[in-house]
N, C-alpha and C positions, 0 to 999 in steps of 0.2 A: 808416355811419349813413343810415337812410333818409331820404331827403328830403321825402318826403311826411309822415311824422311831425311833422317841424320845421314845415311848412305848416299841419298842422292844429292844433298845439300852439300855434303864434303865433295863428293865427286863435281859436284859443278864447281865449285869453288875451286878445285885442284886446277880444273881446264881454263878459268879465269885467269887464275895466277901464273899459270905456265904461259899463258899466251901474252902477260902485259910487258914484255920486253921486246915484243916481236911483233912488227909489221906496221904499217902506215898507209892511211887513206889521205892522197894529196888533195881530196877534195873537201869534204864535209868535215873531215876530222883536222884538217889543214886549217880552217875557220875556228874548229874551238880550242885548238894549239894557240892560235895568234891572238885569240881574244886573254889569254892568260898571260902575254909578253908586256909588261910594265908599261914599255914605250910605243905600244903598238896605237895607233888613232884609230878612234871609233866615231867619227863624227856622223851625226842624223843616225847613231846606233838603232836597230830593231833590237838587239839582243843588247842589256847594258850590265851584265853580271860581272863583266870585267871592271867594274870600278871597284869591285872587292878584292880582285888580282892586283890592282895598281894600289889601292890602299893598305893592303897585307905587305906588298914591297917596299911601301915607302915607310912604314913602321919597323919591320923585321929586315929588310936586303934581303929576301929570300922568294928565287922564282921557280915556279914549277914548271919541271919539263913532261915530258910524253910520262914516264912512269908514275910520275907523282900525280898527274890529273887523272889516270887511270886507279889509282889508288884512292882518289877521292872519289871518283865515280863507283868504285864498291864500299865507301863509307857510305855515300848516299842510300843505298840498297839496302845496308845492315839498319841505319836510321829509320828508314821507309816501314822494313819489316818489323821494328821495334813500335811503331807509331800504329801500325795496323794491328798489332797484339792490344795494344790498349784500346784501338777502336772495337776490337771485338768484345773484351770484356764490356764495355758501355753498352754495345749492339745486342748481346746476348741477356746482359746481366749477370754474366757466369764468368767466373776466373779460373775455372778448372781448365785443363789441358792447354796452358799457356804458350808451352815450348813447342808443342804439336803446331798452333798457329803461329807461333812467328818462324816456324821452318817452311811450311807450307806456302806463307808469305812472301817469304825471303825466296824460296823457288820460284814462284810465280813473278817477283822482281826480275830474278835472275833470268827469266824468259826474255828480259829486252835486249839481252844480248843477240837475240836473234837478227836485229835488224840493227844498222848503222854500226858506227865504229865504238871503241870498247872506252872512248876518253869521255872525261866531263862535259855534258853540253848542257843547251837550255832544257833539252829532251829530259834527261836525268834529273836536272835538279824540278823541274817541273812533276815530274812524277813523287820525288820526295817529297815536295811542299803537298802536295794532293794526299800523301799518307799523314803526314802532320795535322794535315787539317781537317779531316775525317777523325783523328785522333782525338783533336780537341774540341771539336766541335759537337761530338757526340756525349761530352759530358754532362753530368745532369746538372750541374749548377755552374754557369760559365760566371768565374769570380775574377777579380780585377788581374790577376795572375795570369790565367788561363786567355782572357781579351789580350793582353800585353802579347801574349805568344802568338795569338791569331794577327795581332798586328805585325811582329815579324814575319809570319808566314807569308801574309797579302803581301808584304813589301816584297820577299824575294820572288813572289810571284811576278811582281811589277816589273823587277829587273832582269827575269829570266825570259817571262812570255805575257806580255800585257794585255793579250787579248783575255786570256784565262784570268787575269786579274780583274778583270772587269767582271765578269761572271760570278767567281766565286767569292767576290766582294758584295754584290747584290744578296747574293745565298747568305752570305755570313751575317749580315745586316738583317735578313728575313728571321734566321735562327736566334739571334739576340733579341728581337723583338716579339720571338715565338716562346721563348724561356723566360721574360722579364716582362714585368711591365712597362710601360710606355714612357714613364719616367726616369726609372732606373735603367731601360734599355737605352735613353739617349744619353744620360751620362757615361754610359759604356762605349758607347760608337765614338766619342771625344777621345777615350783612353785607347781605342782600337787604332786610330790616327797618330796616334804620338809615335809608335817605331819609325813610321814611315818618313815623317818629320825629322827624327833626329838624323837618319841615316842621309838625307836630303842634305841636311846643313852639314854634317861631315864631310861628305861629298864637296860639296860646294866651297867650303872654306880651305879643304886640304888639297883637292884635284882641282879647284875652279872649273870644274863642270858638274852635271848631275842628271840623275835619271830625267827628270823632269824636262830640263832643256835638249836634252837628245830627244826625247818622245816629239815634243813639238817640233824639231827640226825635221825627225822620220815622216812626218805627215805628209811633207812635201817630195821628199826622196820616194816613199813608194810609190805616187804617181810613175816614176819610173822603172818600179817593179810589176810586171804584168802578172808576175806568179804571185802578188802578194793584194792584189785587188781585193774587196770585200769579198764582192759575190764570187769572185773564184775560190776564195776559203771557205765560204758558207758552202759551195757545191764540192769541196775536197770532204766536209765532214758528212752532209746531207747524202752522201752517194755510199759512205759506210752504215748510216743508218737506215738508207734503203734498202740495202743487200740484207743485212743483220733482220729486219723485219721481214723480207721475204723469204728468207731462210728459217725463221724460227716460227713463222705464222702456222705451218700444218704441224709443229710439233706442241705448240700451246693446244690446239685443236686436238691433237693426240692426248695430252695429258688430260684435257677436259671429258674426253670420252672414258677416258681409262678411269677417271675419278667417278663417273657414274655407271662402272660396271657394263660399258660397251664395247665387248669385245673387239669392234671393226677398228678400236685405236691401232691394232697392229698393222692394218694395211694404211693406215692415214702415215703411222711411221716408215714405212717401205718408200711411200711416195715421197715423204719427207728427206728421207734419205737420199733418192734418188735427185731429188731438187736441189739436195746440198752438194752433192759430186758435180752435178752440172755446173752450179753457179761458181763452185770451187775453180773448176777448169776454165770456165769464162772470163772468171776475173783475176787469174793468173797473168801476172804482168813479167816477172824476172824468175829466177831460180831458187826465189826464198818459196818456204813452204808453211809462214807463220799465218796466211790468212785460213789455211785450212783448218787450224786450230782452235784459231779465233771464232771462224763461223762454227764449227763444232761443237765449242763450249757454249755458243747462246743457242744452237739449237738444241741441249742439253737444259739449259737454262728455260727455255721455253716449254717444254714439256713439263717441267717441274712447276711453273708459273701456273701453267694450265689446270696442273691437278688439286691446287690450295686455295683455301677459303681465305679472303681478306680477315675475316672475322677469328682466324685463328692466332693472328698477330693483332698486338697491341699499336697503338697509333704511332709510337717513336720506332718500332721496329719497321713498320709497313714505310715511313718515311724514309727511313735509311735504308731498307731494300729496294727503292724505287731509287734512291741516291747512286748505291753501288752499280745500278743497272744501267744509267745515265753517265754516270762519272767517267767513263772513256772517253766518250763524244765532247764531254765538257773539257776535259784537258786536251783533248786533240785540237779542238777549235782554235785556229790561228796558224795552223800547219799546212804548208803549202807541198805536204805530202799526202797522198789517198790514204784514206783511214785504212784500209785493210793491210797496207804496207807498216804503216807506224802504230797500228792499232793495237799490236802485241805487247807494246810497252804499257799497256793499262790493262794487261789481261788478268791480273792479279784480282783487280775488283769484281770481274765477273766468276772469278774461282770462289770467292769468299760469299758471293750471292747465291751461288751452287751450293757451295757448302752449307750454306745456312738453311736454304730449301731442302736438302735432303735431310734433315734433323727433323722434319715434319712426315715426309713422304718415304723417303725409302731409305732409311738410317742404317740399314746394312752395307749399302753403296758408297759409304763416307771412306771406308779404306780402302775399298779399291779406286776411287777418284784420287786418294792423296798418292796413291801408287801411279795412277795415271799422269798426275800433274809433273811426278819426279822424273817419269821417262819422257814425257814431252818435254821438259825444261832440259834434258840432258840432250836431245836432239836438236832442240834449239840453240844451246849453246854452242856444240861441235859445229854445227850447220855456220852459224853465225860469226865463231871467232876462227876457225879452223879450216873449213872445208872451202866456202864460200864467204870471208869475209869482205867487208862492203868496200867495192870498188878496188879490191886486190886479188893477188894470187893467194893461191892455199899457204895457210901460215906456217907450214914446216917448210916452204921453201925460203922463208925470211932467215935468213944464217949467214948475212953478210954485215958487220960492224959497220955503223954510221957515226960518226962523232958530229956533235951539234951544241951549239949554246956552251955554256960555260962548264964543260966538264960531264955534259951528258952524252949518253949513248943509247942505240938502239938497233936492233937486229931488223936488216930491210932483205928484200930479194935481191938478186944479182942484177935482177933489169932495172930495179929501183936506182940501185948504185951506180950502175952504168948511166942513166938517167941525169942522176945528180952531179958524178963526177964530169958529165960534159958538159951541163952549164956552167957549173962553179967556176973556172976559169976566165968564162965569157962576163961575168958579172962582179970579179973581184973588185974590192975598193967603192963598191955600191954600198951605203947604210940603207937604203929602202930600194924593192924592187916591185916595179907594177907588173902585176902577173894576172891575167884574164885569158880565157873565162874559167871557172871553178877548180882552180889550181892553185889556191892559198898556202897549201902544204909545201910546195916549192918553196918559196921566198923563206917559209918557217924552217925548214931544215939546211937552208944556206944561211942561216944567222943571219936573214933580214927580216925588215919590217915592211908592210905594205902602206903607201902613203894614201891617207886620210881614211880608208878603210879596210877592214881585214878581208875582205874578198869582194871579188866583182863576177857577178852571175852571169850579165847581160852587157848588150851597148848600150841600151836606155840608160841603165844604171852607172856603167861608167863615164857615159857622158853627162851626166847629172855632177858628177864630181870634178870633171874635167871639161874646162870649155872647148870650142873649136878651135881657140888660139893657144892653148896648152902646148909648151915643147917638153919634149923628152927625148933623148937621146939613146935610152935603151928600155926595153920591155921584152916581157914572154907572152905568148899570144898561142890561144887553144881554140882552135876556128870551130866554135860551138855558135857563134854569132859573128857577124861581119865586124870587121875593124872599126872601131868609133872614128868618128870625124876628125878628133887633133891628129890622126897618124896621116901625116903628108908630107911628101917629097920622097926621096929614095933612101931604101934601108937596105943593109946587107942584111941576109938570113943565112940562117942555120936550123936545118930542121932535126929534130930528135923525136927518136920511138919512145912514146909511152908503154909500158909494159903490155897494157891489152893490144898493141899493136897500132893504134893511131899514133900522130905525130902531134907535138907543140913545135912552135916557131919562135927562135931567140932572133931579135930585132935590133939592130943598131945602126946608127947613123953612120955612113961613112966619111 
């Protein structure tokens, strides 16, 4: 076992744990938090894993607060790393160094803290399910138990990210038919569907709603979310594919030249490095550094791929190597965030692909690679949680206690507490609070639910849920889009400053 991996994993874990009771993002994290509130409506839901929270609350009476949700997120990381350890055994057909593989997988998954909030979300569930799916589908024999577990995994994909579920389901069917004869494969497909049917039945009878009913309702609603139109989602993923290919192509060529003992490969590497730096600069959107490490990894992977012969791999290894390379794009598909920002969530699959290739070409670089992964993960965790937490001030400024829910508390920045304290007396007595756009965390921290949907991101989406004759006496407005058409008449207004300087409005009828 590599002691450096243990050190990096312990340090990363410590940084995550120390930040668990601090900070809150009122945009995306507010959405994730509201999805865990049992009373929160989610009509025409795009993300439907909230059904599990509602069912769990109905059975146990337990509701998860922010710290609980962040522990659940951490648990998905550990489960995902364990599943990748099983995958590695199946992939390489060796069980040596299992602890090292677990640790490097855990570090790769911890890197996902470099972008977005700490709380359990559909992205973290999606990542965990991807790891579990690889561990299961790579089994030599797909027995009945494995098929049932695959069915559970596909169901979780469906409730967290249906676009990925569709692609993974097709791949699952393909693997089953590849590893079984057609007659046996057909029987296994029936077994594969059983967990989903059980989940849907339980939700329908206990909650009177289901993932299928919401999915059908969401089809119409998505017409009112231009950021979720099909070709827009395709573009977000294709942009990532494009830049990854542009960056890696020179390195693939350099790897090929090196395998032929052509010394010109050094010049090509220099050209590739210049291109990597230029493209990293051109594709920089925010203060995140995630895409540099993502593109850097695909460059190294390209160099290794250029120097290996497919004949050195057996068919099973070749299939799963290709799958590791394309898997980040598969898991990303359906996201309304560009791949170069969100792709760090799936960095672990390229790490494993690189590690596998090094065993054939440059085995002496395996140890430096492990150290590099550890260092990069620490950088990403420190930056993503502490220095530039998503849509927040630095986390060390979160020192003010805020009480919410049933005995829950969280440390927020002074500016966040001032914001919430200014709004709280204005919305007293309200059970629900309509807040738009992109500020669902404000109702959450004020112990309110959001009517009909846990979050409103645009004018068109809001108008889908509320007709022009809808009447409301009070709402919160953040001017990222014009006011919806149902806002008519005179309202009293109070402007309150957000931590980053912009203002929201609390409007109520005179």
